[in-house]
C-alpha positions as CSV (number, residue, x, y, z in Angstrom):
1,X,0.0,0.0,0.0
2,X,1.3,3.4,-1.0
3,X,2.5,5.6,1.9
4,X,0.8,8.8,2.9
5,X,3.0,11.9,3.1
6,X,2.5,13.8,6.3
7,X,3.8,17.3,7.0
8,X,4.2,17.6,10.8
9,X,4.0,21.3,11.7
10,X,5.4,22.3,15.0
11,X,7.8,24.9,16.5
12,X,6.5,27.3,19.1
13,X,4.7,25.4,21.9
14,X,3.9,26.2,25.6
15,X,6.7,25.1,27.8
16,X,5.1,22.1,29.3
17,X,4.5,20.4,26.0
18,X,8.0,19.1,25.6
19,X,8.5,20.4,22.1
20,X,10.9,18.3,20.0
21,X,10.6,15.2,22.3
22,X,6.9,14.9,21.4
23,X,7.6,15.7,17.8
24,X,10.0,12.8,17.4
25,X,7.7,10.5,19.3
26,X,4.9,11.3,16.9
27,X,7.1,10.7,13.9
28,X,8.2,7.4,15.3
29,X,4.6,6.3,15.9
30,X,3.3,7.3,12.5
31,X,6.2,5.8,10.6
32,X,6.3,2.6,12.6
33,X,2.8,1.7,11.2
34,X,4.4,1.5,7.7
35,X,1.6,3.7,6.4
36,X,3.2,7.2,6.6
37,X,6.2,9.1,5.6
38,X,6.7,12.1,7.8
39,X,8.5,15.5,7.2
40,X,8.8,18.0,10.0
41,X,8.8,21.8,9.7
42,X,9.3,24.3,12.6
43,X,8.6,27.4,10.5
44,X,5.3,27.6,8.8
45,X,4.9,31.2,7.8
46,X,4.9,32.2,4.1
47,X,3.9,28.7,3.0
48,X,2.6,28.3,-0.5
49,X,0.2,25.8,-2.1
50,X,3.1,24.5,-4.2
51,X,5.0,23.7,-1.0
52,X,2.0,21.7,0.3
53,X,1.2,19.9,-2.9
54,X,3.2,16.7,-2.2
55,X,1.5,16.0,1.1
56,X,-1.7,14.1,1.9
57,X,-2.0,15.3,5.5
58,X,-1.0,18.3,7.5
59,X,-0.4,17.4,11.2
60,X,-0.5,20.5,13.4
61,X,1.3,20.4,16.8
62,X,1.6,24.1,17.4
63,X,0.0,26.7,19.7
64,X,2.3,29.6,19.0
65,X,3.3,30.6,22.5
66,X,5.6,29.7,25.4
67,X,3.2,30.7,28.2
68,X,-0.6,30.2,28.2
69,X,-1.4,33.9,28.6
70,X,1.0,35.0,25.9
71,X,-0.3,36.3,22.6
72,X,0.0,33.5,20.1
73,X,2.1,33.9,16.9
74,X,-0.2,33.0,14.0
75,X,1.0,31.4,10.8
76,X,-0.1,34.4,8.8
77,X,-2.8,35.0,6.2
78,X,-0.8,33.4,3.3
79,X,-0.1,30.1,5.1
80,X,-3.6,29.9,6.6
81,X,-5.2,30.4,3.2
82,X,-2.9,27.7,1.8
83,X,-4.1,25.4,4.6
84,X,-7.8,26.2,3.9
85,X,-7.3,25.4,0.2
86,X,-5.3,22.2,0.9
87,X,-8.1,20.8,3.0
88,X,-11.1,22.1,1.2
89,X,-9.8,20.6,-2.1
90,X,-9.9,17.1,-0.6
91,X,-6.9,16.5,1.6
92,X,-6.6,16.1,5.4
93,X,-5.5,17.8,8.5
94,X,-4.8,16.7,12.1
95,X,-4.9,19.1,15.0
96,X,-3.0,17.8,18.1
97,X,-3.5,18.7,21.8
98,X,-2.8,22.4,22.5
99,X,-3.4,23.4,18.9
100,X,-7.1,23.5,19.8
101,X,-6.4,26.8,21.6
102,X,-7.0,29.9,19.5
103,X,-6.5,33.6,20.5
104,X,-9.0,36.3,19.7
105,X,-7.1,37.4,16.6
106,X,-7.1,34.0,14.9
107,X,-9.6,34.2,12.1
108,X,-13.1,32.7,12.3
109,X,-12.2,30.5,9.4
110,X,-9.5,28.8,11.4
111,X,-12.1,28.0,14.1
112,X,-14.4,26.7,11.5
113,X,-11.6,24.4,10.2
114,X,-11.0,23.0,13.7
115,X,-14.7,22.5,14.3
116,X,-14.3,22.7,18.0
117,X,-11.8,25.0,19.8
118,X,-10.9,26.6,23.1
119,X,-10.3,30.3,23.7
120,X,-9.2,31.8,27.0
121,X,-11.3,35.0,26.5
122,X,-14.4,32.8,26.2
123,X,-14.0,31.1,29.5
124,X,-12.3,27.9,28.4
125,X,-10.1,26.3,31.0
126,X,-7.9,23.3,32.0
127,X,-9.4,21.0,34.5
128,X,-7.0,20.7,37.5
129,X,-7.4,16.9,37.6
130,X,-4.7,15.0,35.7
131,X,-6.2,11.5,35.2
132,X,-9.5,11.0,33.4
133,X,-11.7,8.2,32.0
134,X,-12.1,8.7,28.3
135,X,-15.4,7.4,26.9
136,X,-15.9,6.3,23.3
137,X,-19.0,8.1,22.0
138,X,-19.2,6.3,18.6
139,X,-18.0,2.7,18.6
140,X,-18.9,2.2,14.9
141,X,-16.7,4.9,13.3
142,X,-13.6,3.5,11.4
143,X,-11.3,5.3,13.8
144,X,-12.9,3.9,17.0
145,X,-13.8,0.3,15.9
146,X,-12.5,-2.1,18.5
147,X,-11.5,0.7,20.9
148,X,-12.5,0.2,24.5
149,X,-15.8,1.8,25.6
150,X,-14.0,3.4,28.6
151,X,-10.3,3.8,29.2
152,X,-8.0,5.7,31.5
153,X,-5.7,8.5,30.3
154,X,-3.2,9.8,32.9
155,X,-1.2,12.9,33.5
156,X,-2.9,14.8,30.7
157,X,-4.9,18.0,30.1
158,X,-8.7,18.1,29.9
159,X,-9.4,21.3,28.0
160,X,-13.0,22.5,28.5
161,X,-15.5,23.9,27.8
162,X,-15.1,23.2,24.1
163,X,-16.7,25.7,21.7
164,X,-18.3,24.2,18.6
165,X,-18.3,26.4,15.6
166,X,-21.9,26.9,14.4
167,X,-20.9,26.2,10.7
168,X,-18.8,23.1,11.5
169,X,-19.9,19.5,11.0
170,X,-18.3,18.0,14.1
171,X,-18.7,14.3,14.9
172,X,-17.6,13.4,18.5
173,X,-15.6,10.2,18.8
174,X,-14.5,10.4,22.5
175,X,-15.4,12.6,25.5
176,X,-14.6,13.1,29.2
177,X,-17.2,14.0,31.8
178,X,-16.1,17.4,33.3
179,X,-17.1,16.8,37.0
180,X,-17.4,20.0,39.1
181,X,-15.9,18.1,42.1
182,X,-12.5,18.0,40.2
183,X,-12.3,21.8,40.7
184,X,-12.7,21.8,44.5
185,X,-8.9,21.9,45.1
186,X,-6.6,24.5,46.4
187,X,-4.9,26.7,43.9
188,X,-7.7,26.7,41.3
189,X,-7.7,28.7,39.2
190,X,-3.9,28.9,38.8
191,X,-2.4,32.4,38.2
192,X,-1.1,31.4,34.7
193,X,-4.5,30.4,33.5
194,X,-7.4,32.7,34.7
195,X,-10.9,31.3,34.7
196,X,-14.3,33.0,34.8
197,X,-16.3,31.6,37.8
198,X,-19.7,33.4,37.7
199,X,-20.8,34.5,41.1
200,X,-17.8,32.6,42.6
201,X,-19.7,29.3,42.2
202,X,-17.9,26.5,40.4
203,X,-21.2,25.0,39.3
204,X,-21.8,28.2,37.2
205,X,-18.7,27.6,35.0
206,X,-19.5,27.0,31.4
207,X,-19.8,23.4,30.4
208,X,-19.1,21.9,33.9
209,X,-20.9,18.7,34.8
210,X,-21.2,17.9,31.1
211,X,-19.3,15.7,28.7
212,X,-16.5,17.5,26.9
213,X,-15.4,16.2,23.5
214,X,-11.7,15.4,23.4
215,X,-11.5,13.5,20.0
216,X,-13.6,14.5,17.1
217,X,-13.8,14.8,13.3
218,X,-14.9,17.7,11.1
219,X,-15.7,18.1,7.4
220,X,-14.2,21.1,5.6
221,X,-15.1,21.4,1.9
222,X,-14.1,18.1,0.3
223,X,-11.5,17.5,3.0
224,X,-11.3,15.8,6.4
225,X,-10.3,17.1,9.8
226,X,-9.3,14.9,12.8
227,X,-8.7,16.6,16.2
228,X,-7.5,15.4,19.6
229,X,-7.3,17.8,22.5
230,X,-5.5,15.2,24.7
231,X,-1.9,14.2,23.9
232,X,0.7,14.5,26.6
233,X,3.6,12.1,26.6
234,X,1.8,9.5,28.7
235,X,-1.1,9.3,26.2
236,X,1.3,8.0,23.7
237,X,1.7,4.9,25.8
238,X,-2.1,4.2,25.7
239,X,-3.0,1.6,23.1
240,X,-6.5,3.1,22.6
241,X,-5.1,6.5,22.1
242,X,-2.3,5.7,19.7
243,X,-4.6,3.5,17.7
244,X,-7.1,6.3,17.3
245,X,-4.3,8.8,16.5
246,X,-2.8,6.8,13.6
247,X,-6.2,5.9,12.3
248,X,-7.3,9.5,12.5
249,X,-4.3,10.5,10.4
250,X,-5.0,7.8,7.9
251,X,-8.7,8.7,7.8
252,X,-7.8,12.4,7.3
253,X,-5.6,11.5,4.4
254,X,-7.8,9.0,2.6
255,X,-11.3,8.8,4.2
256,X,-10.6,5.2,5.0
257,X,-8.9,3.2,7.8
258,X,-6.8,0.1,7.4
259,X,-4.7,0.3,10.6
260,X,-5.3,-2.1,13.5
261,X,-4.4,-1.9,17.2
262,X,-0.8,-2.9,17.9
263,X,-0.6,-6.7,18.6
264,X,1.4,-7.5,21.7
265,X,0.6,-11.2,21.9
266,X,3.3,-13.8,21.9
267,X,6.8,-12.4,21.3
268,X,5.3,-9.1,20.4
269,X,4.9,-8.5,24.1
270,X,8.7,-7.7,24.1
271,X,8.3,-4.8,21.8
272,X,8.9,-1.3,23.1
273,X,7.0,1.9,21.9
274,X,5.8,2.4,19.2
275,X,4.8,-1.3,19.3
276,X,3.9,-1.6,15.6
């Protein structure tokens, strides 16, 4: 089967997201499946359609800042327009982890492309709890087929409340219940991430005590969008997550899924990450 060409876009990331370590781990995972060929760029401004033409999937692991309250560095109108055209004409894009955060000056079209997004000025937040049960919301989608109905993800971020763009066609694959009890801890909200708490009551926060989507798809023109808002280092040791991630990249690139879960039976149990 012919390999899909992936352009992994990274560079400026908030400090806790481990920059190049995650980038290399993502490349190892994707290429280990035998389905992808990955190129990495850390500067994505002034990109042209001709530059993107050889690729099947753009993989965005970029938030454009070193501190959550900093003003993000956008890619710029030229590169963003090239991305819109790339996807709308029938190719794919993956948004990874903190790339779901957009500042006020990111264009509405970028939000529409994401389908779901977080914005600090709109009251979105990080839940202070690190460990969460992820629940599969659609067990029949090609990306989630055979994935456990409920599985634990550890030492990761739950970004909530997710804002769904009114013109997007979002399909939720996995979600986490955002329990208000998780916020009854000292030090919340942290000084580096202000949160709106109406009338000082945690129960009044937007989206609390509801399911928050953490993995979803979107349609954009003739193209396909796959998004995961979870994705710390530890998530890349979770078989359910890495299976959905590589499948999501394949689905974004082709609209189909051929990849299976890693098989660790027999002598395969001796394999180290990335298991494939």
